[in-house]
N, C-alpha and C positions, 0 to 999 in steps of 0.2 A: 840166562836157564837153569836151573838145579838136577838134581841127579834124577829127582825121578823125569823127565823130560818134559816140567813146566815150564815154559818160558811166561814167567809174566810180565814181562816189558812189550810183549805185544799183542792187540788185542785179538781173543779169540771170539767163534760166531757163538758159542756156543755161553759164553760167559758174557757175552753181549745177549743174547737173550734170557741168561736170569735177571739179569741189570733189568730189562723192560719189566720182566714181571715179579717185582720187586726186592729181590732177593738179594742172598749178604755173601753170594762165593764167586765172586770177582772182582778185577785190582783196580788200578787206577787207568793203567790204560786200555780195560774195558768197556770203561767208563767214561772213559776220555771221546772214545769212537764212539756209545753211542750214545750218547748226548749230543753229540754231528748228528746222528740221527735224527733225534728228537727234534732237533734243529727244522730238518726236509721234512720229517711226518709226527706231527707231532700227538698223532695219532695213535702210534705203532705201538703203543700199550696193548690197546684195544685190539690191534689185529696180535698180538703174541697169546693174549688171554681168548681171541678165540681159536685161535688155533689148537688151543688147550680144552675147549669145551667143542668142539668136533672129536679130537679123537675119546675124548670117552664117550661121545654121541655114536658114534663108530665101531667102538670095542663093543658096547652095549647089545648095539644091533650084532653083531659078526656073535657074543656069545650066549646071550637069549634069543634069537630070532633065524639064526643062521646056523647054531650049532658047532660055529667052529670053534677049539679050544686050544688051537696053536699058534700066536703070536711072535711073528720078524718084525720089531722094533728099531731103524736103523736112525743114525741122529738120534739118539735116543734125550740128551740137554742136561743139565744136574734137576736132578729129582729134586719134581715138585708137586705133593701130595693132593689127589689121592694120581698115584702109578697107576700107568695100562696094568699091570701088574696086577694091581688092587681093586678096579675096577672088571674088568677079564674073571679075576678070582672072584668077586660075589657075586658075579653071578653063573660062573659054572667053577666050585673050587679048585677041579683037577687040571686047568688052561695050565698050561706050559706056555713061555715068555721067554724070550729070550731078545736081551738089549745088544745094542749097536752102536759105538762111540770112538771118537779117536783126542777125547780131550783128558789128559791124563786126571782132569781133577773132579769130571764126570764116574772116573775111573773108581777112585776113592771113597763117591760116595757109594756108585751103585754096590762093593761089598759090605758098605754099612746097614743100607737102606733096601737095597732089592731081594725084600726074606718073605716069599711068599706061605702060600696054606700048606698044610701037612700034605694034603691031597695031591698038590700039584707043584709045579716046580716052574724056578727062575734061574737065568744064566747073564753071566754077561761078558761081551766078545767086546778088547779091544783091537778095533781095525777101522781103517781107512775103508769109507763110502765106495772108494775109486778101486777098490779093487772087492769084486763079488763073489768073484771066488773063494776066495778066502775067509768070507763072509758065511760061505754056503757048507765052505767045508766044517767050519768052525760048529754053526747051526744044527747039524748033523749030530751031536754030540746031544742035545734036548730035545729039537722037532728030529720025527715023522714025515717024510717026506712023503711018505704015499699016503699021508690024509692031508686035507686041507689044510692051510696056511693063512692068515691075515696079515700081507707085509704091507707097515704104516711105514711113508715117508715125509715125515713131516717136517714144513718148513726149512727143506735139504734141497730138496734138486736143482734150487735156483744158484746155490750157493758148489755145489759139485760140474766140472767139465764133464762131457762126454755123460748126460743127465740122461737121455733115451737107451743109451746103448746100456748101461749099468741097468736100470731098469727088465730092459728086454731080456738081459743074462740073469736078474732073477728071477722072474718071473716062469722065464722056460723052464727051470731047476721045480717049479713047486706043483705040485699036482693041480687037475682037475678040480675043481669047485673052489679053489685058493679066491682070494680076495686081495685086490691093490690100493690101498687108501692114500691121497696123497693132499697134503695141500702146500701152496704156491706163492712167489709173488707174484705182482703185476703191475703190467703201470698202466690198463686199462682207465684205472679211474682217477688217477692222479699222477698222468704222466714230468711233471716240474718233478714234486716230492718226490717220484721213484729217482728221478736223474739224480739229482742230485745224494738221494740213497747210496745209489750204486757208486758212484764216486766216494762218498766215505771209504766205501768195503773196498773198492780195487785202491785206492791211495795207499791202505793199509796190507796192500798186500792179499785181499781177501777177492777171494774170485764171488762178481754176484750176476746174476743173467736172467732176468725177469723176461714171462710169456708173456702172450695174449691170450682169449682162453681157446683159440682153434687149438694154437699149439703145444695146450693144458692139455687138451681132449686126443690129443696124440704119443700118448705116455699109453693111452688105453686102447689103442687097435688092438682090432682082433678079442677085446671082454665084451663084457655086458656093463654099460655105463645103468649104475643104479639112479633113480629116482630121487631128487631130483637134477640130476642130471650134474652138469659143470658147475657150480653158484658159487656167488660170492660165500665164503667162509660158515659166518655167519647164518646163511641160509641154507645148513644143511639140515632136515630136518630139526628143525630146534622146537624144543617144546613149549616156546613163545615167538611169536611171526614178532620176530624183530622192527624195532622199526627204518622205517624208508633213507633217514638221515645216515644210518651207520653203513651203507654201500660206498660214500665214502669214504669212510674212517677207516674203514678194512682191505687193502688191497692185495690183496689176495683170493683167489678162487681153491673151494677143495670137493671132491669128488671119490666117489666108491668104484669099482669095475670088477668086475665078477669071471672068473675065468673057467671058460666053457671046453 
C-alpha cells in the first residue's frame, strides 16, 4: 500500500468495475479478479453498461421532468464520461452534485474531472458507504436538505453490509419529494453464474450479497415506486425496447422511488 492509502495488491470493486467498462484505471489484482467474474458471467460488461445507461436516464428524468437539481451519488466509481453531473447540468445548469466513494484512485480522478458548470456546483466526499451519517454531514456543505435531492446507489448495495439500514438512514434525512435510484445484483436470472461471482468476490475479501426482486423492492418501503417498477436494469424507461434475450444477460434490477 502506498502513502495515499491505495492498495494495488488487492482488488477493489471500483477498479474491477472500471475493467468491465474497458477503462485503464486498474491493476493486475483487479484484472485477475474481474477475469474470474467474466468466466462466471461472460456478459458482465453488458450489465456494467446497463447500469451506466440507467443512471443517465434516471438523472435526465430528475432534472428534466421532476425538477430536481440536487444529486447525491454514493459509490461513484472511476469517472466515465458523461458523468452524472454532466448529464444533470446539461438539463439544468444550476444543478448541484455530490459524489461519494472510498477508493483513493477515484478521489484522484474526481479532483481532475468533476468540474461542473459555472452556474452549478460539484463536490467529492472521500467516505465509506457504511458510514451514512458522515456522508450526510459532509454533503450539507453543498446540498440544501430542505429541498428535494436525488440519491443514487448504483451497483452498490449488494456490496455493502447493512444495506437496508444505510438506505433508511440516508432517505430519512432527505426532504419530501426526494428520489432514490438504485440498481442491484440478483440471482433471479442466472443462479449458477451469480453464485460463482459471489465466490470470486468473497474469496478476495469483498462482501457480495445478491437479492431477489422482492428483497430489492424493500429498499423502497414507504415510497412511491415509479413506473415501470422494479425491472431488469435495461428495461427502466429505455429509448428503444431491448431484445428479450437481454434479460438473461443483465443480472440486476433497477428502480426509482419518490419520498412522499
